[in-house]
mmCIF file of the protein (N, C-alpha, C, O) and its ligand, coordinates in Angstrom:
data_MODEL
# 
_entry.id   MODEL 
# 
loop_
_entity.id 
_entity.type 
_entity.pdbx_number_of_molecules 
1 polymer     1 
2 non-polymer 1 
# 
_entity_poly.entity_id                      1 
_entity_poly.type                           'polypeptide(L)' 
_entity_poly.nstd_linkage                   no 
_entity_poly.nstd_monomer                   no 
_entity_poly.pdbx_seq_one_letter_code       MVKIIKYGQKRRLICEICGTLLEYEECDVKTVQTGMNEYEQQIECPACGETVVVN 
_entity_poly.pdbx_seq_one_letter_code_can   MVKIIKYGQKRRLICEICGTLLEYEECDVKTVQTGMNEYEQQIECPACGETVVVN 
_entity_poly.pdbx_strand_id                 A 
# 
loop_
_entity_poly_seq.entity_id 
_entity_poly_seq.num 
_entity_poly_seq.mon_id 
_entity_poly_seq.hetero 
1 1  MET n 
1 2  VAL n 
1 3  LYS n 
1 4  ILE n 
1 5  ILE n 
1 6  LYS n 
1 7  TYR n 
1 8  GLY n 
1 9  GLN n 
1 10 LYS n 
1 11 ARG n 
1 12 ARG n 
1 13 LEU n 
1 14 ILE n 
1 15 CYS n 
1 16 GLU n 
1 17 ILE n 
1 18 CYS n 
1 19 GLY n 
1 20 THR n 
1 21 LEU n 
1 22 LEU n 
1 23 GLU n 
1 24 TYR n 
1 25 GLU n 
1 26 GLU n 
1 27 CYS n 
1 28 ASP n 
1 29 VAL n 
1 30 LYS n 
1 31 THR n 
1 32 VAL n 
1 33 GLN n 
1 34 THR n 
1 35 GLY n 
1 36 MET n 
1 37 ASN n 
1 38 GLU n 
1 39 TYR n 
1 40 GLU n 
1 41 GLN n 
1 42 GLN n 
1 43 ILE n 
1 44 GLU n 
1 45 CYS n 
1 46 PRO n 
1 47 ALA n 
1 48 CYS n 
1 49 GLY n 
1 50 GLU n 
1 51 THR n 
1 52 VAL n 
1 53 VAL n 
1 54 VAL n 
1 55 ASN n 
# 
loop_
_struct_asym.id 
_struct_asym.entity_id 
A 1 
B 2 
# 
loop_
_chem_comp.id 
_chem_comp.type 
_chem_comp.mon_nstd_flag 
ALA 'L-peptide linking' y 
ARG 'L-peptide linking' y 
ASN 'L-peptide linking' y 
ASP 'L-peptide linking' y 
CYS 'L-peptide linking' y 
GLN 'L-peptide linking' y 
GLU 'L-peptide linking' y 
GLY 'peptide linking'   y 
ILE 'L-peptide linking' y 
LEU 'L-peptide linking' y 
LYS 'L-peptide linking' y 
MET 'L-peptide linking' y 
PRO 'L-peptide linking' y 
THR 'L-peptide linking' y 
TYR 'L-peptide linking' y 
VAL 'L-peptide linking' y 
ZN  non-polymer         . 
# 
_pdbx_entity_nonpoly.entity_id   2 
_pdbx_entity_nonpoly.name        ? 
_pdbx_entity_nonpoly.comp_id     ZN 
# 
_pdbx_nonpoly_scheme.asym_id         B 
_pdbx_nonpoly_scheme.entity_id       2 
_pdbx_nonpoly_scheme.mon_id          ZN 
_pdbx_nonpoly_scheme.ndb_seq_num     1 
_pdbx_nonpoly_scheme.pdb_seq_num     101 
_pdbx_nonpoly_scheme.auth_seq_num    101 
_pdbx_nonpoly_scheme.pdb_mon_id      ZN 
_pdbx_nonpoly_scheme.auth_mon_id     ZN 
_pdbx_nonpoly_scheme.pdb_strand_id   A 
_pdbx_nonpoly_scheme.pdb_ins_code    . 
# 
loop_
_atom_site.group_PDB 
_atom_site.id 
_atom_site.type_symbol 
_atom_site.label_atom_id 
_atom_site.label_alt_id 
_atom_site.label_comp_id 
_atom_site.label_asym_id 
_atom_site.label_entity_id 
_atom_site.label_seq_id 
_atom_site.pdbx_PDB_ins_code 
_atom_site.Cartn_x 
_atom_site.Cartn_y 
_atom_site.Cartn_z 
_atom_site.occupancy 
_atom_site.B_iso_or_equiv 
_atom_site.pdbx_formal_charge 
_atom_site.auth_seq_id 
_atom_site.auth_comp_id 
_atom_site.auth_asym_id 
_atom_site.auth_atom_id 
_atom_site.pdbx_PDB_model_num 
ATOM   1   N  N  . MET A 1 1  ? 145.326 168.057 249.170 1.00 0.00 ? 1   MET A N  1 
ATOM   2   C  CA . MET A 1 1  ? 143.582 167.565 249.800 1.00 0.00 ? 1   MET A CA 1 
ATOM   3   C  C  . MET A 1 1  ? 143.225 169.119 249.942 1.00 0.00 ? 1   MET A C  1 
ATOM   4   O  O  . MET A 1 1  ? 143.844 170.097 250.361 1.00 0.00 ? 1   MET A O  1 
ATOM   5   N  N  . VAL A 1 2  ? 142.129 168.938 249.480 1.00 0.00 ? 2   VAL A N  1 
ATOM   6   C  CA . VAL A 1 2  ? 141.159 170.413 249.448 1.00 0.00 ? 2   VAL A CA 1 
ATOM   7   C  C  . VAL A 1 2  ? 140.278 170.304 250.714 1.00 0.00 ? 2   VAL A C  1 
ATOM   8   O  O  . VAL A 1 2  ? 139.515 169.341 250.784 1.00 0.00 ? 2   VAL A O  1 
ATOM   9   N  N  . LYS A 1 3  ? 140.309 171.067 251.566 1.00 0.00 ? 3   LYS A N  1 
ATOM   10  C  CA . LYS A 1 3  ? 139.258 171.050 252.615 1.00 0.00 ? 3   LYS A CA 1 
ATOM   11  C  C  . LYS A 1 3  ? 137.932 172.014 252.609 1.00 0.00 ? 3   LYS A C  1 
ATOM   12  O  O  . LYS A 1 3  ? 138.068 173.167 252.200 1.00 0.00 ? 3   LYS A O  1 
ATOM   13  N  N  . ILE A 1 4  ? 136.929 171.656 252.960 1.00 0.00 ? 4   ILE A N  1 
ATOM   14  C  CA . ILE A 1 4  ? 135.810 172.360 253.025 1.00 0.00 ? 4   ILE A CA 1 
ATOM   15  C  C  . ILE A 1 4  ? 135.854 173.067 254.256 1.00 0.00 ? 4   ILE A C  1 
ATOM   16  O  O  . ILE A 1 4  ? 135.769 172.419 255.300 1.00 0.00 ? 4   ILE A O  1 
ATOM   17  N  N  . ILE A 1 5  ? 136.005 174.614 254.294 1.00 0.00 ? 5   ILE A N  1 
ATOM   18  C  CA . ILE A 1 5  ? 135.785 175.256 255.516 1.00 0.00 ? 5   ILE A CA 1 
ATOM   19  C  C  . ILE A 1 5  ? 134.538 175.541 255.792 1.00 0.00 ? 5   ILE A C  1 
ATOM   20  O  O  . ILE A 1 5  ? 134.084 175.113 256.853 1.00 0.00 ? 5   ILE A O  1 
ATOM   21  N  N  . LYS A 1 6  ? 133.907 176.129 255.131 1.00 0.00 ? 6   LYS A N  1 
ATOM   22  C  CA . LYS A 1 6  ? 132.253 176.550 255.540 1.00 0.00 ? 6   LYS A CA 1 
ATOM   23  C  C  . LYS A 1 6  ? 131.595 175.868 254.069 1.00 0.00 ? 6   LYS A C  1 
ATOM   24  O  O  . LYS A 1 6  ? 131.676 176.297 252.918 1.00 0.00 ? 6   LYS A O  1 
ATOM   25  N  N  . TYR A 1 7  ? 130.971 174.729 254.567 1.00 0.00 ? 7   TYR A N  1 
ATOM   26  C  CA . TYR A 1 7  ? 130.172 174.036 253.304 1.00 0.00 ? 7   TYR A CA 1 
ATOM   27  C  C  . TYR A 1 7  ? 128.929 174.914 253.067 1.00 0.00 ? 7   TYR A C  1 
ATOM   28  O  O  . TYR A 1 7  ? 128.272 175.422 253.975 1.00 0.00 ? 7   TYR A O  1 
ATOM   29  N  N  . GLY A 1 8  ? 128.695 175.030 251.848 1.00 0.00 ? 8   GLY A N  1 
ATOM   30  C  CA . GLY A 1 8  ? 127.288 175.669 251.373 1.00 0.00 ? 8   GLY A CA 1 
ATOM   31  C  C  . GLY A 1 8  ? 127.251 177.259 251.400 1.00 0.00 ? 8   GLY A C  1 
ATOM   32  O  O  . GLY A 1 8  ? 126.268 177.918 251.062 1.00 0.00 ? 8   GLY A O  1 
ATOM   33  N  N  . GLN A 1 9  ? 128.534 177.817 251.877 1.00 0.00 ? 9   GLN A N  1 
ATOM   34  C  CA . GLN A 1 9  ? 128.661 179.220 252.149 1.00 0.00 ? 9   GLN A CA 1 
ATOM   35  C  C  . GLN A 1 9  ? 128.189 179.832 250.963 1.00 0.00 ? 9   GLN A C  1 
ATOM   36  O  O  . GLN A 1 9  ? 128.664 179.543 249.865 1.00 0.00 ? 9   GLN A O  1 
ATOM   37  N  N  . LYS A 1 10 ? 127.157 180.774 251.137 1.00 0.00 ? 10  LYS A N  1 
ATOM   38  C  CA . LYS A 1 10 ? 126.914 181.519 249.872 1.00 0.00 ? 10  LYS A CA 1 
ATOM   39  C  C  . LYS A 1 10 ? 127.584 182.782 249.607 1.00 0.00 ? 10  LYS A C  1 
ATOM   40  O  O  . LYS A 1 10 ? 127.902 183.531 250.530 1.00 0.00 ? 10  LYS A O  1 
ATOM   41  N  N  . ARG A 1 11 ? 127.819 183.059 248.350 1.00 0.00 ? 11  ARG A N  1 
ATOM   42  C  CA . ARG A 1 11 ? 128.650 184.152 247.877 1.00 0.00 ? 11  ARG A CA 1 
ATOM   43  C  C  . ARG A 1 11 ? 127.749 185.143 247.184 1.00 0.00 ? 11  ARG A C  1 
ATOM   44  O  O  . ARG A 1 11 ? 126.591 184.893 246.850 1.00 0.00 ? 11  ARG A O  1 
ATOM   45  N  N  . ARG A 1 12 ? 128.473 186.471 246.965 1.00 0.00 ? 12  ARG A N  1 
ATOM   46  C  CA . ARG A 1 12 ? 127.601 187.354 246.248 1.00 0.00 ? 12  ARG A CA 1 
ATOM   47  C  C  . ARG A 1 12 ? 128.366 187.807 245.111 1.00 0.00 ? 12  ARG A C  1 
ATOM   48  O  O  . ARG A 1 12 ? 129.592 187.707 245.146 1.00 0.00 ? 12  ARG A O  1 
ATOM   49  N  N  . LEU A 1 13 ? 127.781 188.290 244.113 1.00 0.00 ? 13  LEU A N  1 
ATOM   50  C  CA . LEU A 1 13 ? 128.470 189.004 242.877 1.00 0.00 ? 13  LEU A CA 1 
ATOM   51  C  C  . LEU A 1 13 ? 127.391 189.750 242.075 1.00 0.00 ? 13  LEU A C  1 
ATOM   52  O  O  . LEU A 1 13 ? 126.221 189.382 241.970 1.00 0.00 ? 13  LEU A O  1 
ATOM   53  N  N  . ILE A 1 14 ? 127.956 190.884 241.506 1.00 0.00 ? 14  ILE A N  1 
ATOM   54  C  CA . ILE A 1 14 ? 127.042 191.699 240.736 1.00 0.00 ? 14  ILE A CA 1 
ATOM   55  C  C  . ILE A 1 14 ? 127.215 191.393 239.240 1.00 0.00 ? 14  ILE A C  1 
ATOM   56  O  O  . ILE A 1 14 ? 128.288 191.454 238.641 1.00 0.00 ? 14  ILE A O  1 
ATOM   57  N  N  . CYS A 1 15 ? 126.082 191.072 238.733 1.00 0.00 ? 15  CYS A N  1 
ATOM   58  C  CA . CYS A 1 15 ? 126.001 190.937 237.225 1.00 0.00 ? 15  CYS A CA 1 
ATOM   59  C  C  . CYS A 1 15 ? 126.576 191.926 236.374 1.00 0.00 ? 15  CYS A C  1 
ATOM   60  O  O  . CYS A 1 15 ? 126.177 193.090 236.405 1.00 0.00 ? 15  CYS A O  1 
ATOM   61  N  N  . GLU A 1 16 ? 127.521 191.527 235.587 1.00 0.00 ? 16  GLU A N  1 
ATOM   62  C  CA . GLU A 1 16 ? 128.246 192.561 234.911 1.00 0.00 ? 16  GLU A CA 1 
ATOM   63  C  C  . GLU A 1 16 ? 127.160 193.290 233.718 1.00 0.00 ? 16  GLU A C  1 
ATOM   64  O  O  . GLU A 1 16 ? 127.207 194.470 233.372 1.00 0.00 ? 16  GLU A O  1 
ATOM   65  N  N  . ILE A 1 17 ? 126.394 192.469 233.317 1.00 0.00 ? 17  ILE A N  1 
ATOM   66  C  CA . ILE A 1 17 ? 125.484 192.714 232.174 1.00 0.00 ? 17  ILE A CA 1 
ATOM   67  C  C  . ILE A 1 17 ? 124.315 193.665 232.792 1.00 0.00 ? 17  ILE A C  1 
ATOM   68  O  O  . ILE A 1 17 ? 124.220 194.839 232.434 1.00 0.00 ? 17  ILE A O  1 
ATOM   69  N  N  . CYS A 1 18 ? 123.563 193.168 233.604 1.00 0.00 ? 18  CYS A N  1 
ATOM   70  C  CA . CYS A 1 18 ? 122.362 193.904 234.099 1.00 0.00 ? 18  CYS A CA 1 
ATOM   71  C  C  . CYS A 1 18 ? 122.489 194.646 235.528 1.00 0.00 ? 18  CYS A C  1 
ATOM   72  O  O  . CYS A 1 18 ? 121.589 195.352 235.982 1.00 0.00 ? 18  CYS A O  1 
ATOM   73  N  N  . GLY A 1 19 ? 123.823 194.378 236.238 1.00 0.00 ? 19  GLY A N  1 
ATOM   74  C  CA . GLY A 1 19 ? 124.119 195.207 237.446 1.00 0.00 ? 19  GLY A CA 1 
ATOM   75  C  C  . GLY A 1 19 ? 123.129 194.459 238.647 1.00 0.00 ? 19  GLY A C  1 
ATOM   76  O  O  . GLY A 1 19 ? 122.897 195.188 239.611 1.00 0.00 ? 19  GLY A O  1 
ATOM   77  N  N  . THR A 1 20 ? 122.570 193.188 238.684 1.00 0.00 ? 20  THR A N  1 
ATOM   78  C  CA . THR A 1 20 ? 121.807 192.605 239.478 1.00 0.00 ? 20  THR A CA 1 
ATOM   79  C  C  . THR A 1 20 ? 122.773 191.997 240.528 1.00 0.00 ? 20  THR A C  1 
ATOM   80  O  O  . THR A 1 20 ? 123.727 191.284 240.219 1.00 0.00 ? 20  THR A O  1 
ATOM   81  N  N  . LEU A 1 21 ? 122.427 192.360 241.863 1.00 0.00 ? 21  LEU A N  1 
ATOM   82  C  CA . LEU A 1 21 ? 123.440 191.749 243.024 1.00 0.00 ? 21  LEU A CA 1 
ATOM   83  C  C  . LEU A 1 21 ? 122.933 190.089 243.091 1.00 0.00 ? 21  LEU A C  1 
ATOM   84  O  O  . LEU A 1 21 ? 121.821 189.879 243.574 1.00 0.00 ? 21  LEU A O  1 
ATOM   85  N  N  . LEU A 1 22 ? 123.519 189.252 242.744 1.00 0.00 ? 22  LEU A N  1 
ATOM   86  C  CA . LEU A 1 22 ? 123.330 187.647 242.812 1.00 0.00 ? 22  LEU A CA 1 
ATOM   87  C  C  . LEU A 1 22 ? 124.116 187.218 244.190 1.00 0.00 ? 22  LEU A C  1 
ATOM   88  O  O  . LEU A 1 22 ? 125.097 187.679 244.773 1.00 0.00 ? 22  LEU A O  1 
ATOM   89  N  N  . GLU A 1 23 ? 123.237 186.134 244.435 1.00 0.00 ? 23  GLU A N  1 
ATOM   90  C  CA . GLU A 1 23 ? 123.734 185.407 245.542 1.00 0.00 ? 23  GLU A CA 1 
ATOM   91  C  C  . GLU A 1 23 ? 123.825 184.017 245.165 1.00 0.00 ? 23  GLU A C  1 
ATOM   92  O  O  . GLU A 1 23 ? 122.748 183.575 244.765 1.00 0.00 ? 23  GLU A O  1 
ATOM   93  N  N  . TYR A 1 24 ? 124.859 183.121 245.170 1.00 0.00 ? 24  TYR A N  1 
ATOM   94  C  CA . TYR A 1 24 ? 124.944 181.944 244.624 1.00 0.00 ? 24  TYR A CA 1 
ATOM   95  C  C  . TYR A 1 24 ? 125.701 181.091 245.361 1.00 0.00 ? 24  TYR A C  1 
ATOM   96  O  O  . TYR A 1 24 ? 126.471 181.630 246.157 1.00 0.00 ? 24  TYR A O  1 
ATOM   97  N  N  . GLU A 1 25 ? 125.687 179.773 245.306 1.00 0.00 ? 25  GLU A N  1 
ATOM   98  C  CA . GLU A 1 25 ? 126.262 178.629 246.047 1.00 0.00 ? 25  GLU A CA 1 
ATOM   99  C  C  . GLU A 1 25 ? 127.424 178.158 245.202 1.00 0.00 ? 25  GLU A C  1 
ATOM   100 O  O  . GLU A 1 25 ? 127.594 178.553 244.048 1.00 0.00 ? 25  GLU A O  1 
ATOM   101 N  N  . GLU A 1 26 ? 128.179 177.340 245.789 1.00 0.00 ? 26  GLU A N  1 
ATOM   102 C  CA . GLU A 1 26 ? 129.146 176.303 245.011 1.00 0.00 ? 26  GLU A CA 1 
ATOM   103 C  C  . GLU A 1 26 ? 128.580 175.720 244.046 1.00 0.00 ? 26  GLU A C  1 
ATOM   104 O  O  . GLU A 1 26 ? 129.067 175.798 242.918 1.00 0.00 ? 26  GLU A O  1 
ATOM   105 N  N  . CYS A 1 27 ? 127.482 175.045 244.284 1.00 0.00 ? 27  CYS A N  1 
ATOM   106 C  CA . CYS A 1 27 ? 126.550 174.054 243.378 1.00 0.00 ? 27  CYS A CA 1 
ATOM   107 C  C  . CYS A 1 27 ? 126.263 174.605 242.223 1.00 0.00 ? 27  CYS A C  1 
ATOM   108 O  O  . CYS A 1 27 ? 126.275 173.915 241.204 1.00 0.00 ? 27  CYS A O  1 
ATOM   109 N  N  . ASP A 1 28 ? 125.864 176.344 242.179 1.00 0.00 ? 28  ASP A N  1 
ATOM   110 C  CA . ASP A 1 28 ? 125.536 176.872 241.104 1.00 0.00 ? 28  ASP A CA 1 
ATOM   111 C  C  . ASP A 1 28 ? 126.574 177.107 240.052 1.00 0.00 ? 28  ASP A C  1 
ATOM   112 O  O  . ASP A 1 28 ? 126.217 177.352 238.900 1.00 0.00 ? 28  ASP A O  1 
ATOM   113 N  N  . VAL A 1 29 ? 127.898 177.045 240.396 1.00 0.00 ? 29  VAL A N  1 
ATOM   114 C  CA . VAL A 1 29 ? 129.013 177.449 239.521 1.00 0.00 ? 29  VAL A CA 1 
ATOM   115 C  C  . VAL A 1 29 ? 129.338 176.498 238.713 1.00 0.00 ? 29  VAL A C  1 
ATOM   116 O  O  . VAL A 1 29 ? 129.535 175.416 239.266 1.00 0.00 ? 29  VAL A O  1 
ATOM   117 N  N  . LYS A 1 30 ? 129.480 176.536 237.438 1.00 0.00 ? 30  LYS A N  1 
ATOM   118 C  CA . LYS A 1 30 ? 129.864 175.743 236.324 1.00 0.00 ? 30  LYS A CA 1 
ATOM   119 C  C  . LYS A 1 30 ? 131.359 175.972 236.011 1.00 0.00 ? 30  LYS A C  1 
ATOM   120 O  O  . LYS A 1 30 ? 131.753 177.135 235.923 1.00 0.00 ? 30  LYS A O  1 
ATOM   121 N  N  . THR A 1 31 ? 132.095 175.095 235.862 1.00 0.00 ? 31  THR A N  1 
ATOM   122 C  CA . THR A 1 31 ? 133.322 175.349 235.368 1.00 0.00 ? 31  THR A CA 1 
ATOM   123 C  C  . THR A 1 31 ? 133.432 174.771 233.956 1.00 0.00 ? 31  THR A C  1 
ATOM   124 O  O  . THR A 1 31 ? 133.089 173.645 233.596 1.00 0.00 ? 31  THR A O  1 
ATOM   125 N  N  . VAL A 1 32 ? 134.027 175.848 233.151 1.00 0.00 ? 32  VAL A N  1 
ATOM   126 C  CA . VAL A 1 32 ? 133.933 175.611 231.521 1.00 0.00 ? 32  VAL A CA 1 
ATOM   127 C  C  . VAL A 1 32 ? 135.383 175.919 231.151 1.00 0.00 ? 32  VAL A C  1 
ATOM   128 O  O  . VAL A 1 32 ? 136.064 176.825 231.632 1.00 0.00 ? 32  VAL A O  1 
ATOM   129 N  N  . GLN A 1 33 ? 135.735 175.073 230.269 1.00 0.00 ? 33  GLN A N  1 
ATOM   130 C  CA . GLN A 1 33 ? 137.066 175.015 229.619 1.00 0.00 ? 33  GLN A CA 1 
ATOM   131 C  C  . GLN A 1 33 ? 137.039 176.206 228.704 1.00 0.00 ? 33  GLN A C  1 
ATOM   132 O  O  . GLN A 1 33 ? 136.022 176.282 228.015 1.00 0.00 ? 33  GLN A O  1 
ATOM   133 N  N  . THR A 1 34 ? 137.807 177.017 228.569 1.00 0.00 ? 34  THR A N  1 
ATOM   134 C  CA . THR A 1 34 ? 138.029 178.082 227.541 1.00 0.00 ? 34  THR A CA 1 
ATOM   135 C  C  . THR A 1 34 ? 139.321 178.078 226.976 1.00 0.00 ? 34  THR A C  1 
ATOM   136 O  O  . THR A 1 34 ? 139.597 179.048 226.271 1.00 0.00 ? 34  THR A O  1 
ATOM   137 N  N  . GLY A 1 35 ? 140.209 177.165 227.136 1.00 0.00 ? 35  GLY A N  1 
ATOM   138 C  CA . GLY A 1 35 ? 141.391 176.991 226.261 1.00 0.00 ? 35  GLY A CA 1 
ATOM   139 C  C  . GLY A 1 35 ? 142.019 175.628 226.870 1.00 0.00 ? 35  GLY A C  1 
ATOM   140 O  O  . GLY A 1 35 ? 141.457 174.858 227.648 1.00 0.00 ? 35  GLY A O  1 
ATOM   141 N  N  . MET A 1 36 ? 143.272 175.522 226.346 1.00 0.00 ? 36  MET A N  1 
ATOM   142 C  CA . MET A 1 36 ? 143.994 174.353 226.530 1.00 0.00 ? 36  MET A CA 1 
ATOM   143 C  C  . MET A 1 36 ? 143.818 173.835 227.997 1.00 0.00 ? 36  MET A C  1 
ATOM   144 O  O  . MET A 1 36 ? 143.319 172.770 228.359 1.00 0.00 ? 36  MET A O  1 
ATOM   145 N  N  . ASN A 1 37 ? 144.344 174.834 228.748 1.00 0.00 ? 37  ASN A N  1 
ATOM   146 C  CA . ASN A 1 37 ? 144.650 174.544 230.175 1.00 0.00 ? 37  ASN A CA 1 
ATOM   147 C  C  . ASN A 1 37 ? 143.929 176.022 230.953 1.00 0.00 ? 37  ASN A C  1 
ATOM   148 O  O  . ASN A 1 37 ? 144.403 176.650 231.901 1.00 0.00 ? 37  ASN A O  1 
ATOM   149 N  N  . GLU A 1 38 ? 142.899 176.247 230.342 1.00 0.00 ? 38  GLU A N  1 
ATOM   150 C  CA . GLU A 1 38 ? 142.247 177.372 230.908 1.00 0.00 ? 38  GLU A CA 1 
ATOM   151 C  C  . GLU A 1 38 ? 140.889 177.084 231.398 1.00 0.00 ? 38  GLU A C  1 
ATOM   152 O  O  . GLU A 1 38 ? 140.182 176.352 230.705 1.00 0.00 ? 38  GLU A O  1 
ATOM   153 N  N  . TYR A 1 39 ? 140.509 177.481 232.314 1.00 0.00 ? 39  TYR A N  1 
ATOM   154 C  CA . TYR A 1 39 ? 139.101 177.204 232.961 1.00 0.00 ? 39  TYR A CA 1 
ATOM   155 C  C  . TYR A 1 39 ? 138.521 178.391 233.453 1.00 0.00 ? 39  TYR A C  1 
ATOM   156 O  O  . TYR A 1 39 ? 139.244 179.231 233.988 1.00 0.00 ? 39  TYR A O  1 
ATOM   157 N  N  . GLU A 1 40 ? 137.059 178.600 233.314 1.00 0.00 ? 40  GLU A N  1 
ATOM   158 C  CA . GLU A 1 40 ? 136.459 179.759 233.990 1.00 0.00 ? 40  GLU A CA 1 
ATOM   159 C  C  . GLU A 1 40 ? 135.222 179.164 234.731 1.00 0.00 ? 40  GLU A C  1 
ATOM   160 O  O  . GLU A 1 40 ? 134.466 178.222 234.497 1.00 0.00 ? 40  GLU A O  1 
ATOM   161 N  N  . GLN A 1 41 ? 135.326 180.136 235.761 1.00 0.00 ? 41  GLN A N  1 
ATOM   162 C  CA . GLN A 1 41 ? 133.950 179.622 236.819 1.00 0.00 ? 41  GLN A CA 1 
ATOM   163 C  C  . GLN A 1 41 ? 132.883 180.386 236.191 1.00 0.00 ? 41  GLN A C  1 
ATOM   164 O  O  . GLN A 1 41 ? 133.202 181.522 235.842 1.00 0.00 ? 41  GLN A O  1 
ATOM   165 N  N  . GLN A 1 42 ? 131.687 180.014 235.968 1.00 0.00 ? 42  GLN A N  1 
ATOM   166 C  CA . GLN A 1 42 ? 130.560 180.894 235.485 1.00 0.00 ? 42  GLN A CA 1 
ATOM   167 C  C  . GLN A 1 42 ? 129.229 180.224 236.291 1.00 0.00 ? 42  GLN A C  1 
ATOM   168 O  O  . GLN A 1 42 ? 129.063 179.099 236.763 1.00 0.00 ? 42  GLN A O  1 
ATOM   169 N  N  . ILE A 1 43 ? 128.476 181.254 236.243 1.00 0.00 ? 43  ILE A N  1 
ATOM   170 C  CA . ILE A 1 43 ? 127.212 181.131 236.728 1.00 0.00 ? 43  ILE A CA 1 
ATOM   171 C  C  . ILE A 1 43 ? 126.099 181.878 235.769 1.00 0.00 ? 43  ILE A C  1 
ATOM   172 O  O  . ILE A 1 43 ? 126.500 182.722 234.967 1.00 0.00 ? 43  ILE A O  1 
ATOM   173 N  N  . GLU A 1 44 ? 124.757 181.572 235.854 1.00 0.00 ? 44  GLU A N  1 
ATOM   174 C  CA . GLU A 1 44 ? 123.921 181.873 234.615 1.00 0.00 ? 44  GLU A CA 1 
ATOM   175 C  C  . GLU A 1 44 ? 122.933 183.066 235.827 1.00 0.00 ? 44  GLU A C  1 
ATOM   176 O  O  . GLU A 1 44 ? 122.421 182.906 236.936 1.00 0.00 ? 44  GLU A O  1 
ATOM   177 N  N  . CYS A 1 45 ? 123.038 184.073 234.996 1.00 0.00 ? 45  CYS A N  1 
ATOM   178 C  CA . CYS A 1 45 ? 122.226 185.458 235.747 1.00 0.00 ? 45  CYS A CA 1 
ATOM   179 C  C  . CYS A 1 45 ? 120.828 184.914 235.639 1.00 0.00 ? 45  CYS A C  1 
ATOM   180 O  O  . CYS A 1 45 ? 120.465 184.445 234.561 1.00 0.00 ? 45  CYS A O  1 
ATOM   181 N  N  . PRO A 1 46 ? 120.007 184.938 236.683 1.00 0.00 ? 46  PRO A N  1 
ATOM   182 C  CA . PRO A 1 46 ? 118.569 184.610 236.317 1.00 0.00 ? 46  PRO A CA 1 
ATOM   183 C  C  . PRO A 1 46 ? 117.872 185.694 236.096 1.00 0.00 ? 46  PRO A C  1 
ATOM   184 O  O  . PRO A 1 46 ? 116.692 185.498 235.805 1.00 0.00 ? 46  PRO A O  1 
ATOM   185 N  N  . ALA A 1 47 ? 118.319 187.032 236.156 1.00 0.00 ? 47  ALA A N  1 
ATOM   186 C  CA . ALA A 1 47 ? 117.466 188.110 235.653 1.00 0.00 ? 47  ALA A CA 1 
ATOM   187 C  C  . ALA A 1 47 ? 117.628 188.450 234.099 1.00 0.00 ? 47  ALA A C  1 
ATOM   188 O  O  . ALA A 1 47 ? 116.677 188.867 233.437 1.00 0.00 ? 47  ALA A O  1 
ATOM   189 N  N  . CYS A 1 48 ? 118.827 188.255 233.598 1.00 0.00 ? 48  CYS A N  1 
ATOM   190 C  CA . CYS A 1 48 ? 119.087 188.652 232.353 1.00 0.00 ? 48  CYS A CA 1 
ATOM   191 C  C  . CYS A 1 48 ? 119.416 187.478 231.613 1.00 0.00 ? 48  CYS A C  1 
ATOM   192 O  O  . CYS A 1 48 ? 119.447 187.532 230.384 1.00 0.00 ? 48  CYS A O  1 
ATOM   193 N  N  . GLY A 1 49 ? 119.687 186.331 232.282 1.00 0.00 ? 49  GLY A N  1 
ATOM   194 C  CA . GLY A 1 49 ? 119.964 185.060 231.358 1.00 0.00 ? 49  GLY A CA 1 
ATOM   195 C  C  . GLY A 1 49 ? 121.461 184.921 230.668 1.00 0.00 ? 49  GLY A C  1 
ATOM   196 O  O  . GLY A 1 49 ? 121.863 184.046 229.901 1.00 0.00 ? 49  GLY A O  1 
ATOM   197 N  N  . GLU A 1 50 ? 122.110 186.002 231.164 1.00 0.00 ? 50  GLU A N  1 
ATOM   198 C  CA . GLU A 1 50 ? 123.564 185.762 230.657 1.00 0.00 ? 50  GLU A CA 1 
ATOM   199 C  C  . GLU A 1 50 ? 124.505 185.146 231.645 1.00 0.00 ? 50  GLU A C  1 
ATOM   200 O  O  . GLU A 1 50 ? 124.454 185.265 232.870 1.00 0.00 ? 50  GLU A O  1 
ATOM   201 N  N  . THR A 1 51 ? 125.301 184.526 230.993 1.00 0.00 ? 51  THR A N  1 
ATOM   202 C  CA . THR A 1 51 ? 126.621 183.774 231.788 1.00 0.00 ? 51  THR A CA 1 
ATOM   203 C  C  . THR A 1 51 ? 127.775 185.003 232.234 1.00 0.00 ? 51  THR A C  1 
ATOM   204 O  O  . THR A 1 51 ? 128.378 185.824 231.543 1.00 0.00 ? 51  THR A O  1 
ATOM   205 N  N  . VAL A 1 52 ? 127.781 184.764 233.504 1.00 0.00 ? 52  VAL A N  1 
ATOM   206 C  CA . VAL A 1 52 ? 128.402 185.791 234.509 1.00 0.00 ? 52  VAL A CA 1 
ATOM   207 C  C  . VAL A 1 52 ? 129.848 185.012 234.792 1.00 0.00 ? 52  VAL A C  1 
ATOM   208 O  O  . VAL A 1 52 ? 129.865 183.848 235.193 1.00 0.00 ? 52  VAL A O  1 
ATOM   209 N  N  . VAL A 1 53 ? 130.941 185.708 234.564 1.00 0.00 ? 53  VAL A N  1 
ATOM   210 C  CA . VAL A 1 53 ? 132.220 184.915 235.146 1.00 0.00 ? 53  VAL A CA 1 
ATOM   211 C  C  . VAL A 1 53 ? 132.410 185.042 236.663 1.00 0.00 ? 53  VAL A C  1 
ATOM   212 O  O  . VAL A 1 53 ? 132.290 186.182 237.112 1.00 0.00 ? 53  VAL A O  1 
ATOM   213 N  N  . VAL A 1 54 ? 132.674 184.104 237.478 1.00 0.00 ? 54  VAL A N  1 
ATOM   214 C  CA . VAL A 1 54 ? 132.924 184.376 238.759 1.00 0.00 ? 54  VAL A CA 1 
ATOM   215 C  C  . VAL A 1 54 ? 134.586 184.454 238.976 1.00 0.00 ? 54  VAL A C  1 
ATOM   216 O  O  . VAL A 1 54 ? 135.317 183.691 238.344 1.00 0.00 ? 54  VAL A O  1 
ATOM   217 N  N  . ASN A 1 55 ? 135.009 185.233 239.722 1.00 0.00 ? 55  ASN A N  1 
ATOM   218 C  CA . ASN A 1 55 ? 136.354 185.474 239.921 1.00 0.00 ? 55  ASN A CA 1 
ATOM   219 C  C  . ASN A 1 55 ? 136.925 184.891 241.143 1.00 0.00 ? 55  ASN A C  1 
ATOM   220 O  O  . ASN A 1 55 ? 138.116 185.052 241.406 1.00 0.00 ? 55  ASN A O  1 
HETATM 221 ZN ZN . ZN  B 2 .  ? 122.312 189.664 234.702 1.00 0.00 2 101 ZN  A ZN 1 
# 
């Protein structure tokens, strides 16, 4: 059972493409399947429009 510790907590990340500091929430993250059993968490950078992988 997954528990929410802090709901709606904002997280920060620097876009690897344009270097912009981004603030995002859980609802902005898209889970994309990249392989048989591999998934990647991604957000879209509003500054450059590129997809940034969330670690
Ligand atoms: Zn960017």
